[in-house]
C-alpha positions as a Markdown table, in Angstrom:
| # | Residue | x | y | z |
|---|---|---|---|---|
| 1 | Unk | 156.9 | 16.0 | -55.3 |
| 2 | Unk | 153.9 | 14.0 | -54.1 |
| 3 | Unk | 152.5 | 11.0 | -55.9 |
| 4 | Unk | 149.1 | 10.5 | -57.6 |
| 5 | Unk | 147.1 | 7.3 | -57.4 |
| 6 | Unk | 144.1 | 7.0 | -59.8 |
| 7 | Unk | 141.6 | 4.2 | -59.2 |
| 8 | Unk | 139.0 | 2.9 | -61.7 |
| 9 | Unk | 137.0 | -0.3 | -61.5 |
| 10 | Unk | 139.2 | -2.1 | -64.0 |
| 11 | Unk | 142.6 | -0.4 | -63.7 |
| 12 | Unk | 144.7 | 1.8 | -61.5 |
| 13 | Unk | 147.6 | 4.2 | -62.1 |
| 14 | Unk | 150.5 | 5.3 | -60.0 |
| 15 | Unk | 152.3 | 8.5 | -60.9 |
| 16 | Unk | 155.2 | 9.8 | -58.9 |
| 17 | Unk | 158.2 | 8.5 | -57.0 |
| 18 | Unk | 159.0 | 6.3 | -54.0 |
| 19 | Unk | 161.8 | 6.6 | -51.5 |
| 20 | Unk | 162.8 | 2.9 | -52.0 |
| 21 | Unk | 162.8 | 0.4 | -54.9 |
| 22 | Unk | 159.4 | -0.9 | -55.7 |
| 23 | Unk | 158.8 | -4.7 | -55.7 |
| 24 | Unk | 155.7 | -5.7 | -57.6 |
| 25 | Unk | 154.0 | -9.1 | -57.7 |
| 26 | Unk | 150.6 | -8.3 | -58.9 |
| 27 | Unk | 147.7 | -10.1 | -60.6 |
| 28 | Unk | 147.4 | -7.2 | -63.1 |
| 29 | Unk | 149.2 | -6.7 | -66.4 |
| 30 | Unk | 151.6 | -3.9 | -65.5 |
| 31 | Unk | 153.3 | -1.2 | -67.6 |
| 32 | Unk | 156.2 | 0.7 | -65.9 |
| 33 | Unk | 157.3 | 3.9 | -67.7 |
| 34 | Unk | 160.1 | 6.3 | -66.7 |
| 35 | Unk | 159.0 | 10.0 | -66.6 |
| 36 | Unk | 162.4 | 11.6 | -66.4 |
| 37 | Unk | 163.6 | 10.5 | -69.9 |
| 38 | Unk | 166.1 | 8.0 | -68.6 |
| 39 | Unk | 165.9 | 4.2 | -68.6 |
| 40 | Unk | 165.0 | 2.3 | -65.4 |
| 41 | Unk | 166.5 | -1.0 | -64.3 |
| 42 | Unk | 164.1 | -3.8 | -63.5 |
| 43 | Unk | 165.3 | -6.9 | -61.8 |
| 44 | Unk | 163.2 | -10.1 | -62.4 |
| 45 | Unk | 162.9 | -13.0 | -60.0 |
| 46 | Unk | 165.2 | -14.9 | -62.3 |
| 47 | Unk | 167.9 | -12.4 | -61.5 |
| 48 | Unk | 167.8 | -10.9 | -65.0 |
| 49 | Unk | 168.2 | -7.1 | -65.1 |
| 50 | Unk | 166.3 | -5.2 | -67.8 |
| 51 | Unk | 167.0 | -1.6 | -68.7 |
| 52 | Unk | 164.0 | 0.1 | -70.2 |
| 53 | Unk | 162.2 | 3.4 | -70.5 |
| 54 | Unk | 158.9 | 1.5 | -70.6 |
| 55 | Unk | 158.2 | -2.2 | -69.9 |
| 56 | Unk | 155.1 | -4.3 | -70.0 |
| 57 | Unk | 155.0 | -7.5 | -67.9 |
| 58 | Unk | 152.5 | -10.3 | -67.4 |
| 59 | Unk | 150.8 | -10.8 | -64.0 |
| 60 | Unk | 152.6 | -12.7 | -61.3 |
| 61 | Unk | 156.1 | -11.9 | -62.7 |
| 62 | Unk | 157.9 | -10.6 | -59.6 |
| 63 | Unk | 159.8 | -7.5 | -60.6 |
| 64 | Unk | 161.9 | -5.0 | -58.7 |
| 65 | Unk | 161.8 | -1.5 | -60.1 |
| 66 | Unk | 165.0 | 0.4 | -59.3 |
| 67 | Unk | 163.7 | 4.0 | -59.5 |
| 68 | Unk | 163.9 | 5.3 | -56.0 |
| 69 | Unk | 163.2 | 9.1 | -55.9 |
| 70 | Unk | 162.7 | 9.1 | -59.6 |
| 71 | Unk | 159.4 | 9.9 | -61.2 |
| 72 | Unk | 157.7 | 7.0 | -62.9 |
| 73 | Unk | 154.3 | 5.7 | -63.9 |
| 74 | Unk | 152.7 | 2.4 | -63.4 |
| 75 | Unk | 149.5 | 1.4 | -65.2 |
| 76 | Unk | 147.9 | -1.8 | -63.9 |
| 77 | Unk | 145.0 | -3.4 | -65.8 |
| 78 | Unk | 142.9 | -5.7 | -63.6 |
| 79 | Unk | 142.2 | -9.4 | -64.6 |
| 80 | Unk | 138.6 | -8.8 | -65.5 |
| 81 | Unk | 139.4 | -6.0 | -68.0 |
| 82 | Unk | 139.4 | -6.3 | -71.8 |
| 83 | Unk | 142.8 | -4.7 | -71.9 |
| 84 | Unk | 144.2 | -7.3 | -69.5 |
| 85 | Unk | 143.0 | -10.1 | -71.8 |
| 86 | Unk | 144.4 | -8.6 | -75.0 |
| 87 | Unk | 147.8 | -7.6 | -73.4 |
| 88 | Unk | 148.2 | -11.0 | -71.8 |
| 89 | Unk | 147.9 | -12.7 | -75.2 |
| 90 | Unk | 150.4 | -10.2 | -76.7 |
| 91 | Unk | 152.9 | -10.6 | -73.8 |
| 92 | Unk | 152.6 | -14.4 | -73.9 |
| 93 | Unk | 154.1 | -14.2 | -77.4 |
| 94 | Unk | 157.1 | -12.2 | -76.1 |
| 95 | Unk | 158.1 | -14.3 | -73.1 |
| 96 | Unk | 156.0 | -12.4 | -70.6 |
| 97 | Unk | 157.6 | -9.0 | -71.0 |
| 98 | Unk | 157.9 | -6.4 | -73.7 |
| 99 | Unk | 159.6 | -3.0 | -74.2 |
| 100 | Unk | 157.3 | -0.3 | -75.5 |
| 101 | Unk | 158.6 | 1.1 | -78.8 |
| 102 | Unk | 160.6 | 4.3 | -78.4 |
| 103 | Unk | 158.2 | 6.2 | -80.6 |
| 104 | Unk | 155.4 | 5.5 | -78.1 |
| 105 | Unk | 157.5 | 6.4 | -75.1 |
| 106 | Unk | 158.5 | 9.7 | -76.8 |
| 107 | Unk | 154.9 | 10.5 | -77.6 |
| 108 | Unk | 153.3 | 9.6 | -74.2 |
| 109 | Unk | 155.9 | 10.2 | -71.5 |
| 110 | Unk | 155.7 | 14.0 | -71.9 |
| 111 | Unk | 151.9 | 13.8 | -71.6 |
| 112 | Unk | 152.0 | 11.7 | -68.5 |
| 113 | Unk | 154.7 | 13.9 | -67.0 |
| 114 | Unk | 152.5 | 17.0 | -67.5 |
| 115 | Unk | 149.7 | 15.2 | -65.8 |
| 116 | Unk | 151.9 | 14.4 | -62.8 |
| 117 | Unk | 153.1 | 18.0 | -62.5 |
| 118 | Unk | 149.5 | 19.3 | -63.0 |
| 119 | Unk | 147.1 | 16.6 | -61.9 |
| 120 | Unk | 144.3 | 16.2 | -64.5 |
| 121 | Unk | 140.8 | 14.8 | -64.5 |
| 122 | Unk | 140.2 | 11.1 | -64.4 |
| 123 | Unk | 138.6 | 11.2 | -67.8 |
| 124 | Unk | 141.5 | 12.9 | -69.5 |
| 125 | Unk | 144.1 | 10.5 | -68.0 |
| 126 | Unk | 141.8 | 7.5 | -68.9 |
| 127 | Unk | 141.6 | 8.7 | -72.5 |
| 128 | Unk | 145.4 | 8.9 | -72.8 |
| 129 | Unk | 145.8 | 5.5 | -71.3 |
| 130 | Unk | 143.2 | 4.1 | -73.7 |
| 131 | Unk | 145.0 | 5.7 | -76.7 |
| 132 | Unk | 148.3 | 4.2 | -75.5 |
| 133 | Unk | 146.7 | 0.8 | -75.2 |
| 134 | Unk | 145.2 | 1.0 | -78.6 |
| 135 | Unk | 148.6 | 1.9 | -80.0 |
| 136 | Unk | 150.1 | -1.2 | -78.4 |
| 137 | Unk | 147.2 | -3.4 | -79.5 |
| 138 | Unk | 145.7 | -1.8 | -82.6 |
| 139 | Unk | 143.8 | -4.9 | -83.5 |
| 140 | Unk | 142.6 | -5.7 | -79.9 |
| 141 | Unk | 139.0 | -6.0 | -81.1 |
| 142 | Unk | 140.0 | -9.1 | -83.0 |
| 143 | Unk | 141.3 | -10.8 | -79.8 |
| 144 | Unk | 138.8 | -13.2 | -78.2 |
| 145 | Unk | 137.3 | -11.9 | -75.0 |
| 146 | Unk | 137.2 | -13.7 | -71.7 |
| 147 | Unk | 134.3 | -16.2 | -71.3 |
| 148 | Unk | 131.1 | -14.4 | -70.4 |
| 149 | Unk | 130.5 | -16.8 | -67.5 |
| 150 | Unk | 134.0 | -16.1 | -66.1 |
| 151 | Unk | 133.3 | -12.3 | -66.3 |
| 152 | Unk | 129.9 | -12.8 | -64.6 |
| 153 | Unk | 131.6 | -14.5 | -61.7 |
| 154 | Unk | 134.4 | -12.0 | -61.5 |
| 155 | Unk | 132.0 | -9.1 | -61.4 |
| 156 | Unk | 129.8 | -10.7 | -58.8 |
| 157 | Unk | 132.9 | -11.3 | -56.5 |
| 158 | Unk | 134.0 | -7.7 | -57.0 |
| 159 | Unk | 130.6 | -6.3 | -56.2 |
| 160 | Unk | 129.6 | -8.6 | -53.3 |
| 161 | Unk | 133.0 | -9.3 | -51.7 |
| 162 | Unk | 131.8 | -12.4 | -49.9 |
| 163 | Unk | 133.8 | -13.8 | -47.0 |
| 164 | Unk | 134.8 | -16.7 | -49.2 |
| 165 | Unk | 134.2 | -18.3 | -52.7 |
| 166 | Unk | 131.3 | -20.7 | -52.9 |
| 167 | Unk | 132.4 | -22.4 | -56.1 |
| 168 | Unk | 129.6 | -25.0 | -55.9 |
| 169 | Unk | 126.8 | -22.4 | -55.8 |
| 170 | Unk | 128.4 | -20.2 | -58.4 |
| 171 | Unk | 128.9 | -23.1 | -60.8 |
| 172 | Unk | 125.4 | -24.4 | -60.3 |
| 173 | Unk | 123.9 | -21.1 | -61.3 |
| 174 | Unk | 126.0 | -21.3 | -64.5 |
| 175 | Unk | 125.2 | -24.9 | -65.3 |
| 176 | Unk | 128.8 | -26.0 | -64.7 |
| 177 | Unk | 130.6 | -28.2 | -62.2 |
| 178 | Unk | 132.7 | -26.5 | -59.5 |
| 179 | Unk | 135.8 | -28.0 | -61.0 |
| 180 | Unk | 135.1 | -26.9 | -64.5 |
| 181 | Unk | 134.3 | -23.3 | -63.3 |
| 182 | Unk | 137.5 | -23.1 | -61.3 |
| 183 | Unk | 139.6 | -24.4 | -64.2 |
| 184 | Unk | 137.9 | -22.0 | -66.6 |
| 185 | Unk | 138.3 | -19.0 | -64.3 |
| 186 | Unk | 142.0 | -19.6 | -63.8 |
| 187 | Unk | 142.7 | -20.3 | -67.4 |
| 188 | Unk | 140.9 | -17.2 | -68.6 |
| 189 | Unk | 142.1 | -14.6 | -66.0 |
| 190 | Unk | 145.3 | -16.2 | -64.8 |
| 191 | Unk | 144.2 | -16.2 | -61.2 |
| 192 | Unk | 142.1 | -18.5 | -59.0 |
| 193 | Unk | 138.7 | -17.3 | -57.8 |
| 194 | Unk | 140.0 | -17.2 | -54.2 |
| 195 | Unk | 143.0 | -14.9 | -55.1 |
| 196 | Unk | 140.8 | -12.8 | -57.4 |
| 197 | Unk | 138.5 | -12.2 | -54.4 |
| 198 | Unk | 141.5 | -11.2 | -52.2 |
| 199 | Unk | 142.7 | -8.8 | -55.0 |
| 200 | Unk | 139.2 | -7.3 | -55.2 |
| 201 | Unk | 139.1 | -6.8 | -51.5 |
| 202 | Unk | 142.4 | -5.0 | -51.5 |
| 203 | Unk | 141.3 | -2.8 | -54.4 |
| 204 | Unk | 138.1 | -1.9 | -52.5 |
| 205 | Unk | 139.9 | -1.1 | -49.3 |
| 206 | Unk | 142.5 | 1.1 | -51.1 |
| 207 | Unk | 139.7 | 3.3 | -52.4 |
| 208 | Unk | 138.4 | 3.9 | -48.9 |
| 209 | Unk | 141.8 | 5.0 | -47.4 |
| 210 | Unk | 140.9 | 8.7 | -47.6 |
| 211 | Unk | 137.4 | 8.3 | -46.2 |
| 212 | Unk | 138.5 | 9.3 | -42.7 |
| 213 | Unk | 137.4 | 5.9 | -41.3 |
| 214 | Unk | 139.7 | 3.8 | -39.1 |
| 215 | Unk | 141.9 | 1.4 | -40.9 |
| 216 | Unk | 140.4 | -1.5 | -39.0 |
| 217 | Unk | 136.9 | -0.5 | -40.1 |
| 218 | Unk | 138.1 | -0.2 | -43.7 |
| 219 | Unk | 139.7 | -3.6 | -43.6 |
| 220 | Unk | 136.7 | -5.3 | -42.1 |
| 221 | Unk | 134.3 | -3.5 | -44.5 |
| 222 | Unk | 136.3 | -4.9 | -47.5 |
| 223 | Unk | 136.1 | -8.4 | -46.1 |
| 224 | Unk | 139.5 | -8.8 | -44.5 |
| 225 | Unk | 139.9 | -10.6 | -41.2 |
| 226 | Unk | 141.6 | -7.6 | -39.6 |
| 227 | Unk | 143.8 | -4.6 | -40.5 |
| 228 | Unk | 146.9 | -6.7 | -40.3 |
| 229 | Unk | 145.6 | -9.0 | -43.0 |
| 230 | Unk | 144.9 | -6.0 | -45.2 |
| 231 | Unk | 148.4 | -4.6 | -44.5 |
| 232 | Unk | 150.1 | -7.9 | -45.4 |
| 233 | Unk | 148.2 | -8.2 | -48.6 |
| 234 | Unk | 149.1 | -4.6 | -49.6 |
| 235 | Unk | 152.7 | -5.1 | -48.9 |
| 236 | Unk | 152.8 | -8.4 | -50.8 |
| 237 | Unk | 151.4 | -7.0 | -54.0 |
| 238 | Unk | 152.2 | -3.3 | -53.9 |
| 239 | Unk | 155.2 | -2.9 | -51.5 |
| 240 | Unk | 153.5 | -0.1 | -49.7 |
| 241 | Unk | 151.5 | 0.2 | -46.5 |
| 242 | Unk | 148.0 | 1.5 | -46.0 |
| 243 | Unk | 149.3 | 4.3 | -43.8 |
| 244 | Unk | 151.5 | 5.5 | -46.6 |
| 245 | Unk | 148.7 | 5.6 | -49.2 |
| 246 | Unk | 146.4 | 7.3 | -46.7 |
| 247 | Unk | 148.9 | 10.1 | -46.0 |
| 248 | Unk | 147.8 | 13.1 | -48.1 |
| 249 | Unk | 151.2 | 14.6 | -47.9 |
| 250 | Unk | 152.6 | 11.6 | -49.7 |
| 251 | Unk | 149.8 | 10.5 | -52.1 |
| 252 | Unk | 146.8 | 12.1 | -53.6 |
| 253 | Unk | 144.2 | 9.4 | -54.2 |
| 254 | Unk | 141.6 | 9.8 | -57.0 |
| 255 | Unk | 138.6 | 7.6 | -57.1 |
| 256 | Unk | 137.5 | 7.7 | -60.7 |
């Protein structure tokens, strides 16, 4: 069974299986859900092993998912998304990780399994993910949103993908000091501006892997120094290589 990778501007979803255990160390809030009805073992960097059918974890929590050759789903909400902000606050109250209630797993796992078996439209999948998020955070509208100035900088970095972060120039435009902006950005999104830019470059490059362009051109176009830099970044955060994601026989990539 091939895998499906759906990409939006503020989230991405993996559905399928991998030949090896998956090590994640991402800047996104991540939900891992078993799609074969059985619990999955997740080993944290602390050595703790958690058995769960669906687990939510905060960003930058290194976790190894032991589900080789088993179907699973991974939903990843990017740092600039409203879902990321709400879920981060909820997870902070649960020690950085949280099991999804069995009732939600029983309700949504069959839906996502059907989508895996019969790939659906981006809109339908996005609607199901939104409904699941709202079930996890029914009062998310009451959560404070990220600072508008931080979101302005995040969106600008995502759109322009500059070679580096000019904190002085960005801060001046917002009437802040560079130090204040850097502190505010990291406090709000849990990631420095420099690392956010690197994350955004990787997200942009992943979306171009089925364009037919050479890997070097894709990497340079997204702002990486070379294809090796892109490959290292992808392996660090996703435990996969660009060639694997670009292989149509392995992964169907959907730009939503």
